[in-house]
N, C-alpha and C positions, 0 to 999 in steps of 0.2 A: 348098193345098199343106201337107203334113205338116211339123210342126216337128221339127228335129234339134237336140239339145243337145250341144254340144262343150264340155267342161269341162277346163280345164288347172289343175293344182296344182303348186306348187313344192316344192322339197326340204324347206322348213320344215314342210310338212304330211306329205308322203310319208315323211319320215324320223322323224316324231314319233309314238311309240306311244300317246301320250295323245290327240293331236288327230286322228289318222287315222281311228279308229273312228267318231267323230261325223260327220266329213265323209262317210265311206262310207255311213253310215245315211241321210244326206240325199241323197246321190247316188242310192242305190238307190230312194228315194222319188220321184225324177223319172220322168216318163213316158218310155216308149220312143218312138222310137229315141234312143240316146245313145252318146257316145264319151268316153273319159277319156284325157287326155294328161298325163304327169307328168315333172317334172325330178328332180333329186337331186344337185345340184352339191356340197352340203356333205358328203354321204356319200362321194362320189368323192374330195373333197379330204382327208377324214379318212383314207381308206385310202391315198392317195398319201403322206401324212405318215408313216403307220405303215411303209410300204414304202420310205421314203426317196426317193420320186420327187418332184422339184421341181414346184411349182405355178407355172405361167407365165401371167401376165396382161398384156394390152396394151390400154389405153384401156377397161378394164372388161370385156374379152372374153377368154375362156380360149383359150390356145394349147395344142393337143392334139398332143403328140408320140406316138411309138409306145407307150411305157410308159403314158402317161396315157390313151391310147385303150383299151388293154387293161383298165385299171381302169374306165373309163367303161362299157364294154360289160358287164363283170362286174357292176357295181353297178346301172346303169340297166336294161339288158335282162335281167339275171339276178336278183339278190337283190331289188331293190325291185319290179320288175315282177311277179315271181311271188308275192311277199308280197301285193301288192294284188289280183292275180287270185284268190289263195286266199281272201282275206278277202271278196271279192265272192261267190265260190262259197259261202262260209259264210253269206252273207245271201240265199241262194237266187236269185242273179243269175248267169246263165250268162255267163262272160267269157272272153276269149282275149287273151293277151299277144302283140303283134305288133311287131317292129321294122320299120323301113322295108325291110329286106331280105326279110322274110317275104312270100311271094307277090308279090315285086317291087312292093310297094305304094307306097313312097316312094323313087324314085331321086333321087340327088343329084349335084352336081358339086362337086369340091374348090374351096374358096374361093380366088378369084384376087384378091389385093390388091396394089396397085402397090408397096407398101413393106414389108408385113408378111407373113411366112409363118406362117399360123395352123396349119399342120400338117394333121392329119386332121380338118378341120372341113368339113362339107358344107353347101352352100346349095341350096335347093329352090324349086320353083315349082309352083303349082296345076296348070298344064297337064301336068306330068309325073306327077302322082299317078294311080295305077291304081285307079279307084273301083269297078270291077266287083265285086271280092271284098268290099270294104267294104259295098256295097249288099246283096250276098247275105247277109252276116252280119247286118246290121241287119234285113233282112226276116225272119230267123229269131229275132229278138229276142236276139241275141248282142251283148254289149257289148265292142267292141274297146278294148284298153288299150295305148296307145303310149308307149314310152320315147323318150328323146332320141337315138335311133340310126337312121341311114339307111345307104345304100350306093350304090356307083357303077355297079352292074350288071356289074362286071368282077371282083368278089370282094373289093373293099375296103370295109370299114365306115367310117362317119364319125360323129363327134359333131356333132349339129345342135341348135340352140336349140329348146327345147320350146315356147316361145311361138310361134315361127315354124311349127312343125309343126302346132299347134292351128289357127292362122290359115289355113294352106294347106289343111288338111283341110276347114275350114269353107267356104272359097272353092270348092274342087274339088267339093264335094257340094251347092252351092247351086243347081245346075241341077235337082235332084230334090227338095230339101228347103228349107224355110224355116230356114236355119241360124242358130242363136243361139250365140254364142261367149261363154263366161264364164271370166275369169281369176280364180282364187281364190288369195289369199295372206293374210298375217298382219295386214293393215291393213283399215280399214273401207271403203276406196275410195281415190280420188285425194284427198289431203289438202292443204288450204291451208297447214297448219302441221304438219310432220312429227311434232311433239311433242304434238299435240292430236288424239286419235282422233275427237273430235266435230266436227272441221273438214272432214269429207268433203264433196265437191262432188257434188250429186245428178245433174247432167247437164252434159255437155261436148260442144259441136259442134266442128268443125274450126277455125273462126275463133277460138273461145274457147281452144282448145288452143294455138294460135299465140300468143295474148295471154298465157296463163299461162306459156308457155315464156319469152317475152320478159321477163316480170316475175320470172323465176327461181323461181316457185312450183313448176313442174314441171321437174325437172332430173335429172341423173345417170341411174340405172338405169330410171326411169320413162319416159324419152324413147324408147328403142327399143321398149319394151312398147306405148306408145301409138302410135308410128309404125306398128307392125305392126297394131294394132287398127284404125286409121283406113284403112289400106290394105285391110283385109278389108271394111270398110263400102263402100269405093269399088268393090270387085269383087264385089258381090252378096250379101254376108252381111247378114242381116236386122237383127241387133242384137248389140251387144257390151257386156258388163257387166264391171266390175272391182269385186270385193267381198271381204270377209272370208270365209274358208272356212265359218265357222259360219252365214253368212247365205245359203247357196246357195239355199234355198227361199223367201226373202222378198225384198222389194224394196229393202232397205237396201243401199246401195252406189252406185257411179257408173255411170250409163248414158251410153254414147257414141253420138252421132248424127252423120250426115254433115255 
């Protein structure tokens, strides 16, 4: 079975004019087929501040009202997405930017929380992903580039977590490919000590993950990322890695196993 590389980058890379070129050079060097998923939360927050739009958070998760959604779509699916696509084209890599609404690829449902109205935030499942067009693009060696935007098939766009989009795409395509999911960010991997870049853990299975959570070594924002990663492994994804963006092509980082 052919390997498919799904790589997710956060806003700390996508927004950084100094770091993004090195990452894209490495990404281009990866074998086809491949998919890139990107966030960009800090850029959206910066624009919200300039426009006087309040930034609303609850338990570390963004609440997306109508003005905040407009900003997210403009920044994620517009400015950042097209900059990345253009830079990939400049590296002789055919790429296409696709939100979840394009070709109806990633339908979503409005998040239904018992006590919090998250606004225009969409939740997605692998079963709902329309893989036909993705497979066609990959067959033609085109690189799909997905921002954190989905839709409800009735005309409403949603803000959707980019980690989740990457995971769901990896699961949905695992029937045809040996999916490898890589989360790239600004740390060397999962760290035992957040202040020590050399304390990265080489490999974590699910039992060790539970232990590290209980010990408080893994906490806050890393928990939803790792929850999503282990769910992907349980649903057919071959391998998940968490690493620094500069280490995309080497083994340095944290490998997750079931």
